[in-house]
C-alpha positions in Angstrom: 20.9 -33.4 5.7 23.3 -30.8 6.9 23.7 -29.6 3.3 19.9 -29.1 3.1 19.9 -27.1 6.4 22.7 -24.9 5.3 21.1 -24.2 1.9 17.8 -23.5 3.6 19.5 -21.0 6.0 21.3 -19.3 3.0 18.0 -19.0 1.1 16.3 -17.6 4.2 19.0 -15.0 4.8 18.9 -14.0 1.1 15.2 -13.6 1.4 15.5 -11.5 4.5 18.2 -9.3 2.9 16.0 -8.8 -0.2 13.0 -7.9 1.9 15.0 -5.5 4.0 16.4 -3.7 0.9 12.9 -3.5 -0.6 11.5 -2.0 2.6 14.3 0.5 2.8 13.6 1.6 -0.8 9.9 1.8 0.1 10.4 3.9 3.2 12.8 6.2 1.2 10.2 6.7 -1.4 7.5 7.4 1.2 9.7 10.0 3.0 10.6 11.8 -0.3 7.6 11.3 -2.5 4.6 10.8 -0.4 5.2 12.5 2.9 7.5 15.2 1.5 9.7 15.0 4.6 12.9 15.1 2.6 13.7 16.8 -0.7 14.3 14.8 -3.8 17.6 14.9 -5.7 16.4 17.5 -8.2 15.2 19.8 -5.5 18.6 19.5 -3.7 20.4 20.3 -7.0 18.1 23.3 -7.7 18.6 24.6 -4.1 22.4 24.2 -4.5 22.3 26.2 -7.7 20.3 29.0 -6.0 22.8 29.1 -3.1 25.6 29.5 -5.6 23.7 32.3 -7.3 23.2 34.1 -4.0 26.8 33.7 -3.1 27.9 35.1 -6.4 25.6 38.1 -6.0 26.8 38.7 -2.5 30.4 38.7 -3.6 29.7 41.2 -6.4 27.8 43.4 -4.0 30.6 43.3 -1.5 33.1 44.3 -4.3 30.8 47.2 -5.1 30.7 48.3 -1.5 34.5 48.1 -1.3 34.8 50.3 -4.4 32.3 52.8 -3.0 34.1 52.9 0.3 37.4 53.7 -1.5 35.8 56.4 -3.5 34.3 58.0 -0.4 37.6 57.8 1.4 39.3 59.4 -1.6 36.7 62.2 -1.7 37.2 62.8 2.1 40.9 63.0 1.6 40.5 65.6 -1.2 38.3 67.7 1.0 40.7 67.8 3.9 
């Protein structure tokens, strides 16, 4: 009798765990796919690539400003 109760409780817990996991997946899909409240994995990867591109462009622009600033300083020194 006790064995049957324990086995029934284990099956019940396994069922609840399975239902909880399924509902979590369902809510995750709703948030990302249906309601569009969160970005999908591909959108995050694309955004990260865009951020890297902007960072690279900003670094190059900063280097160009530094070179221009040095040239201007050299020109001012020559005039003085």
